[in-house]
N, C-alpha and C positions, 0 to 999 in steps of 0.2 A: 565517791559519788557525793554530790552536793545537791541539797534540796533547797528551792526557793519558795518561801511560804508567803503568799499574798492573798488577801481578802479584800472584799469591798465592804470593809467594816469602817463606820466613822469614828471608832475608838482610837484616840492617837497613841495609846500606849503601844510599846514594841516589846515583847509580843502582845497582841491583844488578848482579851479574856477568851476568844474562841480558840485561837492557837494554844493558849495556856491549857484550856480544857482537853484539847487533842493530846498535848504532851502528857497531862496526867493520866488520861485513859490509857495512853501507850505505855507508860511507866508502871501502871497497875497491870496491865496484861503480861509485860516482860517479867514482872515479879511473879507471876503466876506460872509462866513457862518461857524461859530465857530462849529456848529454841524457835520461838515465834521471829526473833530478829532473821535467823537463818531463812524462815519461810519468806519473809519480806523481800529477802535476796534472792529468792528463787531456788533455794536449796531445801532439800527433805532432811528431817532429822535422822532418819535411818542412814541416809547418804554420808552425813557428817560423822556419825558413829562409826560406820564402817571404815571410812578414811582414817579416823583416829586409831582404831584398832589395828589397822594395817601399818601405821607409823610406829605403834608402840609394840609390835612384835618383838619377842625377846631375841636377842643375838644368840647364835649357837655357840655352845661351850664344848669342850672336849669331854667325851664320855668318862665316867668314873671308872669303868672296867677297860682295861685294854688300852687306856689312854695315858695321857700325862699324869693322872692321878691313881695310877693302878697300885693299890696298897700290897699286893703280893710282890711286885717288883721292889718297892721300897723296903720291905721287911727283910728280903733276901739279900739286900746290898751291904 
């Protein structure tokens, strides 16, 4: 997504002081809560966290008892 910033400002600087002030305020807000960026994109913090938790679910491993790592079977061999 690309944003075009345009003002009817007589200031010849690019970005002008008004856009600079907006950038400064956005940066300050993002420092307080980085999830604001997701909100600006239409996502909720809880939704993002739920999806991350779903992605990071642990992979199933064989059980310790009765499986690959059964100590009783290893000791009797």
